[in-house]
C-alpha positions in Angstrom: -136.5 -9.8 49.1 -138.6 -8.5 46.2 -135.9 -6.1 45.1 -132.1 -5.8 45.4 -130.8 -5.1 48.9 -128.4 -2.5 47.6 -131.4 -0.6 46.2 -133.1 -0.7 49.6 -129.9 0.6 51.4 -129.7 3.4 48.8 -133.4 4.3 49.5 -132.8 4.4 53.3 -129.9 6.7 52.9 -132.1 9.0 50.7 -134.8 9.1 53.3 -132.3 9.9 56.1 -130.9 12.8 54.0 -134.3 14.0 52.8 -135.6 14.3 56.4 -132.6 16.4 57.6 -134.8 19.3 58.8 -136.5 17.0 61.2 -133.5 14.9 62.0 -133.5 15.4 65.7 -137.1 14.5 66.2 -136.9 11.4 63.8 -133.6 10.2 65.3 -135.0 10.3 68.8 -138.0 8.3 67.7 -135.7 5.9 65.8 -133.5 5.3 68.8 -136.5 4.7 71.2 -138.2 2.3 68.8 -135.1 0.3 68.0 -134.6 -0.3 71.8 -137.7 -2.4 71.7 -135.8 -4.8 69.4 -132.7 -4.8 71.7 -130.8 -2.6 69.2 -128.8 -0.2 71.4 -129.1 3.5 71.4 -125.5 3.8 70.2 -126.1 1.5 67.3 -129.3 3.4 66.4 -127.4 6.7 66.4 -124.7 5.2 64.2 -127.2 3.8 61.7 -129.1 7.1 61.4 -125.9 9.1 61.3 -124.5 6.8 58.6 -121.4 6.0 60.8 -122.6 2.3 60.8 -122.8 1.1 57.2 -126.1 -0.6 56.3 -124.1 -3.3 54.6 -123.2 -4.7 58.0 -126.7 -5.1 59.2 -128.2 -8.6 59.3 -131.3 -9.2 57.2 -133.6 -9.0 60.2 -131.9 -5.8 61.3 -132.3 -4.3 57.9 -136.0 -5.2 57.9 -136.5 -3.6 61.3 -134.7 -0.4 60.3 -136.8 -0.2 57.1 -140.0 -0.8 59.0 -139.2 1.8 61.8 -138.1 4.5 59.4 -141.3 4.0 57.4 -143.3 4.3 60.6 -141.7 7.5 61.8 -141.3 9.3 58.4 -144.3 8.0 56.5 -142.1 7.8 53.3 -144.0 5.4 51.0 -140.8 4.4 49.3 -140.0 2.4 52.5 -143.3 0.6 52.6 -142.4 -2.9 53.8 -144.7 -4.6 51.3 -142.6 -3.1 48.5 -139.5 -4.8 49.6 -140.3 -8.0 51.5 -142.3 -11.1 50.8 -145.0 -12.2 53.3 -142.9 -15.1 54.5 -140.0 -12.8 55.3 -142.3 -10.4 57.1 -143.6 -13.2 59.3 -140.1 -14.3 60.0 -138.5 -10.9 60.8 -141.5 -9.5 62.8 -140.4 -11.5 65.9 -136.8 -10.4 65.7 -134.9 -9.1 68.7 -131.2 -8.6 68.8 -129.1 -10.6 71.3 -128.5 -8.6 74.4 -124.9 -8.9 75.5 -123.9 -6.3 78.2 -125.8 -3.9 80.3 -123.6 -1.3 78.6 -122.1 -1.4 75.1 -118.5 -2.3 75.8 -115.7 -3.4 73.5 -113.6 -6.1 75.2 -110.3 -6.9 73.5 -107.9 -9.6 74.8 -104.2 -10.0 74.2 -103.6 -6.3 74.4 -100.4 -4.6 75.5 -100.0 -0.9 76.2 -97.5 0.7 73.9 -97.8 4.3 75.2 -100.4 6.6 76.8 -102.2 6.9 73.5 -101.7 3.6 71.8 -102.4 -0.1 72.5 -101.7 -3.2 70.4 -103.7 -6.4 70.2 -101.5 -9.2 69.2 -104.3 -11.6 68.4 -108.0 -10.7 67.7 -110.0 -13.6 66.4 -112.3 -12.8 63.4 -115.2 -14.0 65.5 -114.5 -11.3 68.1 -113.9 -8.6 65.6 -117.1 -9.6 63.6 -119.1 -9.4 66.8 -118.1 -5.9 67.8 -118.5 -4.7 64.2 -121.9 -6.3 63.9 -123.1 -4.8 67.2 -122.2 -1.3 65.9 -119.5 -0.7 68.5 -116.9 0.4 66.0 -118.0 3.1 63.6 -117.2 4.7 60.3 -116.2 8.3 61.0 -116.3 10.4 57.8 -113.8 12.9 59.3 -111.1 10.2 59.9 -111.8 7.9 56.9 -110.4 8.0 53.4 -113.3 10.0 51.9 -116.8 8.9 51.2 -118.9 7.4 48.3 -121.5 9.6 46.5 -124.7 8.0 45.3 -127.5 9.6 43.2 -131.1 9.1 44.2 -133.5 11.0 41.8 -131.9 14.4 41.5 -130.0 14.6 44.7 -126.7 13.2 45.9 -126.1 11.4 49.2 -122.8 10.8 50.9 -122.4 7.3 52.4 -119.6 5.1 53.8 -117.3 3.9 51.0 -117.6 0.2 51.5 -117.1 -1.8 48.3 -119.0 -5.1 48.4 -116.6 -6.7 45.8 -113.6 -6.0 48.1 -115.5 -7.4 51.1 -116.3 -10.6 49.1 -112.8 -10.9 47.9 -111.3 -10.8 51.4 -113.9 -13.2 52.7 -113.0 -15.8 50.1 -109.3 -15.4 50.8 -110.0 -16.0 54.5 -112.2 -19.0 53.9 -109.6 -20.5 51.6 -106.7 -19.8 54.1 -105.1 -17.4 51.6 -105.4 -14.3 53.7 -102.4 -12.9 55.5 -103.4 -11.1 58.7 -102.5 -7.4 58.7 -103.1 -4.7 61.2 -106.5 -3.0 61.6 -106.4 0.5 63.2 -109.1 1.7 65.6 -109.3 5.1 67.4 -110.8 5.6 70.8 -111.9 9.1 70.0 -111.0 11.8 72.5 -114.0 14.1 72.8 -113.2 15.7 76.1 -116.1 13.8 77.7 -115.1 10.3 76.9 -114.2 7.6 79.3 -110.5 6.6 78.8 -109.7 3.1 77.7 -109.3 0.8 80.7 -106.4 -1.6 80.4 -106.0 -4.6 82.7 -102.2 -5.1 82.3 -102.1 -8.4 84.2 -104.8 -10.0 82.0 -103.8 -8.1 78.9 -107.4 -7.0 78.4 -108.7 -3.6 77.1 -112.2 -2.2 77.8 -113.8 0.7 75.9 -117.4 1.8 76.6 -119.4 3.0 73.6 -122.6 5.1 73.5 -122.6 7.0 70.2 -122.8 10.3 72.1 -119.6 10.9 74.0 -117.9 7.6 73.7 -116.8 6.3 70.2 -114.4 3.9 68.7 -113.8 4.7 65.0 -112.3 2.5 62.3 -109.3 4.4 60.9 -108.0 1.7 58.7 -109.6 -1.7 58.0 -113.3 -1.0 57.3 -113.5 -3.6 54.5 -111.7 -6.3 56.6 -114.1 -5.8 59.5 -117.1 -6.2 57.2 -115.5 -9.3 55.6 -115.1 -10.9 59.1 -118.9 -10.6 59.6 -119.5 -12.5 56.3 -116.8 -15.1 57.2 -118.5 -15.9 60.5 -121.9 -16.1 58.9 -120.5 -18.9 56.6 -118.1 -20.5 59.1 -119.1 -19.8 62.7 -116.1 -21.7 64.0 -113.5 -20.0 61.9 -110.3 -19.5 64.0 -108.6 -16.9 61.8 -107.3 -13.8 63.5 -105.8 -10.4 62.9 -103.9 -7.7 64.7 -105.4 -4.4 66.0 -103.7 -1.1 66.8 -105.8 1.0 69.1 -105.1 4.7 69.1 -106.4 7.2 71.7 -106.5 10.4 69.7 -108.7 13.4 69.0 -110.1 13.6 65.5 -107.4 16.1 64.5 -104.7 13.8 65.7 -106.3 10.9 63.9 -106.3 13.0 60.7 -102.6 13.7 61.1 -102.1 9.9 61.4 -104.0 9.4 58.2 -101.9 12.0 56.4 -98.8 10.1 57.6 -100.3 6.9 56.3 -101.0 8.5 53.0 -97.3 8.3 52.2 -97.8 4.5 52.1 -101.3 4.2 50.6 -102.3 7.3 48.6 -105.7 8.8 49.6 -107.9 11.4 47.8 -105.8 14.6 47.8 -108.6 17.0 48.5 -109.6 14.9 51.5 -106.0 14.9 52.8 -105.8 18.7 52.4 -108.6 19.0 54.9 -106.4 17.2 57.5 -103.3 19.4 57.0 -102.2 21.8 59.7 -100.5 24.6 57.6 -101.6 28.1 58.5 -103.8 28.6 55.4 -105.7 25.4 56.0 -106.1 26.1 59.7 -107.5 29.6 58.9 -109.9 28.0 56.4 -111.2 25.5 59.0 -111.5 28.3 61.6 -113.6 30.4 59.3 -115.9 27.4 58.6 -116.2 26.6 62.4 -116.6 30.1 63.7 -119.8 30.7 65.7 -122.9 29.2 64.1 -125.0 29.6 60.9 -126.9 32.6 62.4 -123.8 34.7 62.7 -121.5 33.2 60.0 -122.7 32.6 56.4 -119.6 30.4 55.9 -120.4 28.2 58.9 -120.1 24.5 57.8 -120.0 25.6 54.2 -116.5 24.6 53.3 -116.3 20.9 52.2 -113.5 18.4 52.9 -113.8 17.0 49.4 -115.8 17.2 46.2 -118.3 14.5 47.2 -119.2 16.6 50.3 -119.3 19.7 48.1 -122.0 18.2 45.9 -124.0 16.2 48.5 -124.2 18.8 51.3 -124.7 22.1 49.4 -121.4 23.6 50.4 -119.6 26.4 48.5 -115.9 25.4 48.2 -113.4 22.8 49.3 -110.9 23.3 52.1 -108.1 22.7 49.6 -109.2 25.3 47.1 -110.1 27.9 49.8 -106.7 27.5 51.5 -104.9 27.7 48.1 -106.8 30.9 47.2 -105.8 32.4 50.5 -102.2 31.6 49.8 -102.3 33.2 46.4 -103.6 36.5 47.9 -102.2 37.1 51.3 -99.1 36.4 53.4 -100.4 35.4 56.8 -98.9 36.7 60.0 -99.4 34.0 62.7 -99.9 36.7 65.3 -103.0 38.0 63.6 -105.0 34.8 62.9 -108.0 35.8 64.9 -108.2 39.1 63.1 -108.0 37.3 59.7 -110.8 35.0 60.7 -113.1 37.7 62.0 -112.5 39.8 58.8 -113.2 37.0 56.4 -116.3 36.0 58.3 -117.6 39.6 58.2 -116.7 40.0 54.5 -118.5 36.8 53.5 -121.5 37.7 55.7 -121.8 41.0 53.8 -121.2 39.5 50.3 -123.6 36.5 50.7 -126.2 38.8 52.3 -126.1 41.1 49.3 -126.3 38.3 46.7 -129.3 36.8 48.5 -130.9 40.3 48.6 -130.5 40.4 44.9 -132.2 37.0 44.6 -129.1 35.2 43.4 -128.6 31.5 44.0 -127.0 28.4 42.5 -129.9 27.8 40.1 -130.0 31.3 38.5 -126.5 32.6 38.6 -122.8 31.9 39.0 -122.7 33.7 42.4 -122.2 30.5 44.3 -120.0 28.6 41.8 -117.0 27.2 43.7 -114.4 29.0 41.6 -116.1 32.4 42.2 -114.9 32.1 45.8 -111.3 32.3 44.6 -112.3 35.7 43.3 -114.2 36.7 46.4 -111.1 35.9 48.5 -109.1 38.1 46.1 -111.6 41.0 46.6 -111.4 40.5 50.4 -107.6 40.7 50.4 -107.4 43.9 48.3 -110.2 45.7 50.1 -109.1 44.8 53.6 -107.8 48.4 54.3 -110.8 50.1 52.7 -114.6 50.3 53.1 -115.2 46.8 51.8 -119.0 47.1 52.4 -119.4 50.0 50.0 -117.1 48.3 47.5 -119.1 45.0 47.7 -122.4 46.8 47.2 -121.0 48.5 44.1 -119.6 45.1 42.9 -122.9 43.2 43.4 -125.0 46.0 41.9 -122.8 46.4 38.8 -122.0 42.8 38.0 -124.0 40.5 35.6 -124.0 37.1 37.4 -126.0 35.4 34.7 -124.6 32.1 33.5 -124.6 33.2 29.8 -122.3 36.1 30.6 -119.3 35.1 28.5 -116.7 36.7 30.9 -117.3 33.9 33.4 -116.3 31.1 31.0 -113.5 33.1 29.5 -112.0 33.6 33.0 -112.2 30.0 34.2 -115.3 30.1 36.5 -116.7 26.9 35.1 -113.3 25.0 35.0 -113.8 21.6 36.7 -110.2 20.6 37.2 -108.5 23.6 38.9 -104.8 24.1 38.5 -102.5 26.7 40.0 -102.2 28.5 36.6 -106.0 28.6 36.2 -106.6 29.7 39.8 -104.0 32.5 39.5 -105.7 33.6 36.3 -109.0 34.0 38.3 -107.1 35.9 41.0 -105.7 38.3 38.4 -109.1 38.9 36.8 -110.7 39.7 40.2 -107.8 42.0 41.1 -108.8 44.1 38.1 -112.4 43.9 39.1 -111.5 45.0 42.6 -109.6 48.1 41.4 -112.5 49.0 39.0 -115.0 48.8 41.8 -113.2 51.1 44.2 
């Protein structure tokens, strides 16, 4: 290659994110075109949706992905001549992936059924695990992984699978030098409500799971680096006879998140990411607010991030952790009225965000959409819940100077990057005074 592979991967992720408005059209063309190279629809969906890390693609596959994305998006940054030499182009042009099954199916041997929602593979050879990983049959699900990596391309961030090449290389060398101790990889046959359940042949100790990237998924919950390293091992030593163990769960995403939270007691994970998995009443209300309806009827729809990486890369307002904590500082929830709370907060934020947009406020010209401002907005919502909040909001928006050089914002912690309970409660107290003054 003329340039570093990692730079090409970064550029592909940028193009995928930058074409988000036309994602459906481009993804369909991407899937259809890759089928011509025997790259399955499920794998194409995974590549375009970033659930299959680009690091695991073979060199010919990466070439095909680059070429096809360039064709359908016309982004000059992906022009093949910029990345590949003529000899590589001639070699990769004739590539077609090996076609294995009429359907994409994971077949695992040496599998025992532990319970209705768990199976255990007592011996999975690296060659087998590398094959199903390389074929894109097991995927990286951001909702059930330990966070994501944030990369900067130009002036925008992109969220990508957090696969560290140095870790993959280290595991590979240990395996090749017989210094790697097998430890359990955890997969999850994701329950979507439309999936085909795992098929277990008890007599032959064989498990079958169909994958299509639409309704049928198998996610890597723990062991993404090891799965990538197995691919590299088999590339160097095709006859390698090393093996590992695999635990196969049959959980919904929410159940898998609870499993990860449980595992966090053994291996600490990003705390903001873990908070988004919790099931306390404040976190549940936060998630319900973010999932209610759609963007046309809910200004907070999909605007609450699971972690700070997502907050930056996906133009969201506040993290689950901070929103839930702000709720807990302001109201004592009654579990019998959760639907009422949800509808009220959705209506409140619809009014507030609508008014700020009418005033021409956005992230670039004001503090109106700073994350810490939402602590204050939740405070206002809580003290105006029994009053005419619309009139109060109108007065608040009309009478407030949201400019960034207004010293009160810095003095009251709006620009604080590392939020603590003390600082958050200071913002709550400030907005309680604002709320009283605007009634």
